[in-house]
N, C-alpha and C positions, 0 to 999 in steps of 0.2 A: 326508304329502308330503315334509316336511323329512327325516324319518327315512329314507324311501325313497331320496331324493336322496343322503343321507349313505352309506347302505348300498351304493349303486350306484357312487358315485365314490370313497369312502374307506374303506368298511368292510373290505374284504378286502386293502387295500394298505397295508402298514406304511410305505413310503417315501413315499407320498403324504400320510399323516397327518404324517409327519415335516416334509415340505415345507410343508404347511399351517400346522403349529404354528410353524415357524421363520419363515415369512412374516408371520404375524400378530405374532409378537413383534418382528421387525424393524420392522414398520410402527409399532407403539407406541413403540419406541425412537426412530424417525425423526420421529414426531410430537413427542415430547418435546425432541428436538434442535432441531426447527423453532421450537417456542415459545421455548426459551432463546435461540436465535439471534435471533429476532425482537425479544424483549425487549432484548438486548444491542445490537442495531443501533439500536433506538429510543433507548436510552440515549446511545449514541454521537452520533447525529444530533442529539438534544436538547442535548447538551453543546457540540457544534459550533455550533448555532444560537445557544446562550446566549452563547458566547464571541464570536461575530460581532456579536450584538446589543449587547453591552457595549462592544465596540470601536467601533461605529457611534455609540452614545450618548456615549461618551467624546470621539469625534472632534467631535460637534456641540457639546458643551460647550466644547471647546478653540476651536472656530471662534467661538463666542459671546464668549468671552474675548478672543480677538483682535480681534473687531469692535468690542467696547466700549473695548479699549486704543486702537485706532485713532481712534474717535470721540473719546476724551479728548484725544488729540494734536491733533485738528482743533480742539477747543474751546480748547486752550491757544493755538493759533495766532492767535486774536482779540486777544491781548494782546501788548504790544510787548516785544521781548527786551532792548531798551535804551531809554534816554531819548531818544535821536536819532531813533528810528523810531516814529511813531504807530501805534498798533494799530487793527485793523478795528473793535474795540468802539466807537470814537468815532462811527461812522455810527449808533449806536443811542442816543446822548445827545440829549436834547430840542433842544439848540442846533443840531444837524445835521440837523434835518428841513428838507428842501428848501422854499425860499421860492418859487422859480419853476419854471416848466416845464422849462426848460433844466437846472436843478440836478436836477431829478427824473429827467430822461432820463440824465444823467451817472451818477446813482446807481444806476439800474437797470442800466445797462450795467456798472458796476463790480461790483455785487453778482452779476450773471449770470456774469461771468468768474470770480469766485471760487468760485461754486458749481460751475461746470464743472470747475475744478481739482480741487475736493473729489470729485466723482463719479469723475474720472479716478483719483485717488488710492485710492478706496475702491470696488473693483469690486462688493463685496457690497451697496452702497447703492442703493436704488431712487430716492430723491429726497432733496433738502436744502431745508429751510424755515428761513427767519430772519424773526423777528418783532420790531417794535419797538413798545414800549408807548406811547411818547409820541404817536403819531399812529394806531396800530393798523396800521401798514403791514407787509405780508407779502411776502417775497421768496421765490419758489419756483422751483425747477429740478428736473426729473425726467428719469430715464434713458429713460422712456417718452414719446414725444412726445404721445400721446393722453391722458396722465394730467393731469386738471385738478382743482384744488381745488374742493370743492362750495361753492357761493356762501353757502349758509345755514349752514355749519359754524361753530360758536362756538370759535374758537381761544383767545380770551381766556378763556372759561370753562374750557377744558382746561388752560390754563397756571395759572389760579388755584386749581385743584383739587390742584395738585401741592403736596407737603408743603414746609414751610419748614425745610429742613435743608441742611447742607453736604455730604451724601452724594450725590455726582453720579457718573454721570449718572442721571437718571430713566428708567425703562424702563416704558413704557406701551403699552397697545393701544388704538388710537383708530379705531373702526369709522365709516365714513361721511365721513371726510376727503376722499376722492376719489369723485365722483358716478359714475365709470365703472369703478371697481375695487370689486368685491364681496368679494374674499377678504380675510382678515385681514392687516393690516400692523402690525409692531412698531416702535415709535419709540424712539430714544435722544434724550433732551432734556437740554440744559444751559443754566441761566439765564446771562445776560450782565449784567455789573456794570460800574459806573464804576470803572476801575482805582484811581482815587484814593480811592474810598469804597466798599468792598466790605461790604455788609451785606445780610441776607436781606429787609429791608423796602426796599431800594434797587435792586430789579431793573430794568435798563434794557430788557431784551429776552430773547429766547430763540433758541437754535440747536437745531434739530431734524433728525435724520437718520432716514429710514424705511428699513426692511428688509422686502422682500417675503417673505411667508410661503413662497412657492414656492422661494426661494433657500434658506431654512433647512431646508425639507423635502428639497430635492434633496441637501443636504449630508449628510442622514442615511440616505436610501435610494436605490438606484438607480431608474431610470425603470420597469423592468419589474416591480418589487416593489410591488403594490398592497395587500398584506396587512399589512405592518408599519405601525406608528403611532408618532408622536412627539408628546409633550405637554410644553410648556415652561410652568412656573409660577413666579410670584414671590410668595413669602409666602402661599401658598394661593390666589393670583388667577391664572387661566389666561390666558396671553399668547398661546399658539399650541397648536392641537390639529389634527393632520392627519387625524383620523378624519372620517367623514361627518356626525357629530353631536358634541355637546359633552358626551355623557353619560359618556364614558370606558368602557373595557372591561377594567378590570383583574379579575383573578379566574382561575378555572379556564379551561383552554383557551388561555391565553396565557402566553408568557414575558415577563418583565420585566427591564429593566435600569435603574437610576437612578444619575445622576451630578449632583453638586451644585457650584455656584459660590457658596460661602457669602458672600463679600464683597459680592455683589449680591443675595443672598437668592434665587438662581435654582435651580431644580430641573428637571433634564431626564430625562424618562422615556421609555424606548423600549420598544415592545411588539411581539411577533411572534406570529402565530397558529400554534398547533401543527398546524393541518390541513395546512400545507405539509410538515411533517415526515412526516405520515401519507401524504400524496400521494407524497412521494418514496419513503417506505418501502414503499408499495404495489408499486412497480415491482421493488423489491429483493425484496419477499415473493413476487411471482410467480416470480422467477428462482430464489429459495431454494426454493419448493415444487417447481418443475420439476426443479431439481437433485436434491433429496431423493427425489422420485418416480423419477427416472432411476437414482440409486444403489441405491433399494430394488428397482427392477425388475431392475437388474443382478445385485443379490445373489441375488434369488429365481431368477433364470435360471441363475446359477452353481450354486446349491444344486441346482435341478432337473437341471441338465446332470450334476453330479457324482453325484447319486443315480441318475439315469437311466443313467449309465455303469455303476454298480454293478448296477443292475437288468437292464441288457442282458447283462452278464457272466453273471449268475446265470440268466437265461433261456437263454442260450447253453448253459450247462453242463446245464440240464435237458434240452434238445433233444438234446445230445449223449449224455446217459444213455440217452435213449430209443432213439438210434441203436445204442448199444452193446448193448442188449437184443436187437436184431435181427441185429446183425453185430459181433462182438467185434473185428474187424480193420479198422474205420474209421480214417480219418485222425485223428491226435491232435488235440486241441483246442488252438486257437492261444493262446498265453500273451502278456500284454504287462504291463510294469511289474514291480515287485518287492514287491507288497503281499501281504496274507494270502490274497486270492482267487487271486493268480498262484501262490502257493506251493501252494494246494490243487490248482489245475489241473495244475500241474507234476508233483505227486506222483501224481495220478490218471493222467496220460498216460505215466508211466514204463513200465508194462506194455505199452501200446499201441505206445509208440516202440520198445521192445525187440523186440516181435514184427515191426513194420514194418521195422526194420533187419535182422532175421534173413531176412525175406522178400527185401529188396533184395540182401543179400549172397549169399544161397545160391540161393533159388529162381529169380530173375530171371536170375542169372548162369548157372545150369545151363541154363535155357530158351534163353538167347541162344547159349550155346555149342552146344547141340544143334541150334538152327536153323542155326548157321554150318556145322556139320558136315553137315547135311542139304543145304544149298545146295552145299557142296564135292562131296559124293557125287553130286549131280545133274549137275555139270559134269565129273566124272571119266570118263575112258575108259581103256581098257587101256594102261598106261604102255609096255609093251614094244612093242606094235603101234604106238603113236605115235612112239616113238624110232626104230624100224626104218623107218617110213615116211618120217620127216624125213631120216634118213641116206640112204635110197635116192634121195630127190629131190635132196639135196645132191651125191651121186656123179654123178647124171644131169647136173646143172648143170656139174660140174667136166669131165665127158666132153664136154659141149657148149660148153666153153670160156666159160662164164658165171661168172666168179670172184666178181662182186659178188652174184649170186644165191646162190652156194654159201655166201659169208660170212654172208648173211642167214639162210640155213636153219640154219647152224651156231649162230648166235646165238639163233635161236628154239629150237633144241634145248636149249641150255644154259638159256635162261630157263625152259623147261617142267621140266627136271630139278630146277631150283632151287625152282620153285613146288610141285612135288609131294613134295618132301622134307619130312618132318614130324617131324624130330629136335628142332626147337627153335622155340619161339614168339618169342623175342627174338634179334636179330642186331645187330651192330655197324652204326652209321650208315653207315660207309664201304661196307659190303657192300649195303646197301639202296640207296645211291646208284648203285653200279656196276650193279646189275641194273635200276635205273629208267632208267639211260642206254641199257641194252640195249633196253628197252621202247620208249624214244623213238626209238632208231635204227630199229627195226622200224615203229614208227607213222609216222614221217615219210618212209618210203622212197618215192622217186619224186616228192616235193614240192620245190618250189623253195626253200622256207625251212626251215632246221633249227632247232629249239629247243634253246637252251643250257641245261644244268643246271649251276649253279654253287653252291658251298659255302663258307661262312665260319664258322669255329669258334674259340672260345678254348680248346678242348681238343683232344686227339687224337681223330679220328673213330673209331679202333679202341677207345677207351675209352668212347665214348658208344653206348648201345644203344637200340633202338626196336623195336616190334612188326614182325615180318616182314610184308612186302608192304603196309604202311600208307601209303607214300608214292605208290604207282602211282594209286590212286583219286583222290588230291588233284591229281596232275598231269593225269589225264584230265579231271577237273572243270574245271580251268583252260583245257584245250584246247577242250572242248565249250562251256562256258558263258561263259568269258572271251575266246573268239575270239582266242586267243593268236597264231594264224598270221597275223593281219592286222596285228599289230605290225610296226614297221620292223625291229627286231631282237629277236625273241621271246627272253625270258630267264626262267627259273625260279631264284630265288635262295633257298638254304637257310642260315639263320643259326642257330647254336647258341650258347646262353649258359648258365651255371649260376648258381644262387643257393643259399641255405643248405639248402632242402629241395626243391628241384625242378630239373628239367632242361627248358629251353624250346627248342623248335624252331619257328622262324618260317619258314613257306613263303610266298613272295610272288612274284607274276608282274606283268609290265608290260602285261597284256591289258586288256580292258574291265572297269572297276570297277562297283560298284553304289552306288546312293545310300545315305546314312545311315539312312534308314527301313528299307530293305531289309536292310541289315546287321543292324539290331536284330532284325528279324522272323526272319532266318536263325539268329541266335544263340538266340532263343527256341525255334525248332524243333528246334535240336540238343540243348537242354537238356530238351526236353519227353520224357515218357515213351513217347508214341505214335509210330509211325513216320509218315513224312509223303511219300507218293506216290513217284514214281519220280525226280523232279527233286532233285538233290543226295543221291541215295540212297547214293552212295559215301562222301561225307562222314559221313552219319549211321552207316553200318556201321563206319567207322573209329573214330569217336567211341565207339560202344557197345563195340567190341572193347577199346579203351583202358581203359574204365570197368570192363569185366568183369575185366580182368587186374589193374588197380591200385586200383580203388575209384572212388567218386563224385567225389573232388576233382579228378581228372585227366580228360583228354579234350581236345577241340578247342573253340576259341571264335574267333570273327572278330575280327580286330583293326580298330579304327577307321581307315579310310583314305579320302582323297578319291577320288572316282570318276576323276579324271584320273590319279591315281597308280597305278591298277591295283587288284589284289585281294590280300589278305594274311590268313593265319590263323596262329593259335598253337597248338602241340600242347605240352601240359603232361605231363611224365612224372615219376615220382619220381627223387629224386636218386641212389638205389642203382642205378638204370638206368645210371648213369655209373660208379659204384663197382665194379660187378660185371662191367664190360667189361674190356678189356685182354687179359690173358694167354690166358684160355680161348678168347675169341673170335678173338684174333689167331692161335693155333694152327690153329684151324679154318679161318680165312681162307687161311692159307698152304696148307693141303690142298686147299682148293677151287680 
C-alpha cells in the first residue's frame, strides 16, 4: 500500500521528490532549532528567577538587620542619657513595684503610653511586651486589638531558658503566646538591668518585641506569589518557614538563594519552584512552535511554488512542442525571466518568430493592399464620364445663375480628380488639409453650422507628409459618432509635433467624447488583428494603411481625454515622413 502510494504521488515526479526531501530536511532543522531555543529560553528564565530570588532574599536579610538595629535602639532608650534624667528601667526595680491601686493605675498608664510610642516608631512590630521579675508583672500592647496574651503561657520559663550571655538581642520563636494567633511570631528579647549593677545574674526584667510572620513573608514575596518559600534559621533552629509544613523543600525542582546575618547567627533561605518557569515557558513554547511551523510551512510553500513555476514552464514547453508538430507556424512560446529555461525557449522561438515576422511583413501587407485595391475598384466608375457629367452640371448652374451650386460642383470635381490620381501614396500635410476642407465644404453645404478645420504645427506643413486621404475618414468619424454639428462652435484641430524618431499628428474635436473605458476598448480594437464591424471602420482602415506602409510601431491610438473635452486621437508616422517632404512635394503642390 505504501509502495503504491509512493509510486502514484512521488514515483514519476522528480520535483515532488525534491520538495518532499527538502521539506523533511527543513522540518528536522526546525525541530533542532526549537529544542535549542527552548533550552536557551529555559536557561534565561532560570537565571532571571535566580537573580530575582537572590535579590528578594537579600532584601529580607536587610529588613531583618534594620528591625534588629531598631529594636536595639529601643532597648537602649530604657537607660538614662545623663544622670539628671531617670531611665525607664527604674520601673522594673523591686522598689518600684506599686504598693497601691493608684500607683498601679499610673504605672499601667505610663507603660501603655511608652509602648504605643514604640509601636509607632517600629511599623514592623506586631506587639511590645515588658516583664518585671520582682512581681511577675507583664505589660502588653499589640497593634492588633484582638491579640491577647494566653493566660497559661509561662513567660518566666521562656525568659529563664535564654542563655546567660551579653550577646543581645535574643531572637526566639514562641508559639502559643497569643491564644487567638496560630501563625508563628518571631520575638526580639533584651534583658533589663539595674543601671548601677549590670550583671547576668542581676536581671530585673525583659523587653520583648514581636514580629508577625506575615510581615516578614510579605517583605519577601508579593501577594500573588504562592509558590516561593522563605526559611529563617538561627544556628540551625528554624524561626520562620512560610511553607505549608516544616519539612523544607530543598533539592531538585527548586531554586535556592541563601543570605547570612553572621553577627546574629541568622540564615535566610529563599526558594522558588521551577514549575513557574515551566509554566511561563509553556506559553513561549507554543508561540515558538507556531512560529517555527509557520516558517516551515512558508518555506515549503515557497519551494513548492518555485518548483511549480519550473514545472509549469516545462509543461508549457511540452504542449508547445505538440502544437508545433501539427502546425509549425503557431504563436511563439512566451518567455519570462532571464534564466536557463528562458534562454532555451528564446532559442527555440527564434525560427517561429522569424516566420511570424515574415508573414506579418509580407503576406498580411500584400493581402491588405489587395483588399484596399479591390474596394477601390468596386467604387470606381469611368473617370471621364464622371468629369464630363460634373462639368455639364456646373455649366448648367452657371447658365441658371446659380454661382454657389457651380462652385460646389467645381469643388467636387477637383476632389474627385485628386482622389483618383494614383501617382503617390504620401502627400504633404498641407495638401491633405486643403482637400479635407473641400470635403467639409461639400458635406456641410446647406447646413446652419460650418465645421472649422484648424492646424497647429512646429514645422512647415509642406515638409510634413502623411498617407493620402487618411484625414477624411477621421473627420467623417468625428461628424457621425462625435455629433460635432451639435457643438456651439464645431472645430477640428490638427496639431503636429516632431520627436527624435517619429512625427505625431493629433486630431482633436470638441464634439461628444466617450468614457475612459470605451477609449480603452476602442484602442484594443484598433490594435487587434481582426476587423470589427462597421462602427469606426474608417479608423481601422486608416490604422491598417499606416501599418502596411510603415510597419507595426506606427498607426492610430486613442488619446486619453475627459468626455467633456471631446475626442482626440494620435497618428504616429516615421520621422522620415517629415524629412522627405519639402522640395519634391512643394513642386507638385505648386503644379496642383
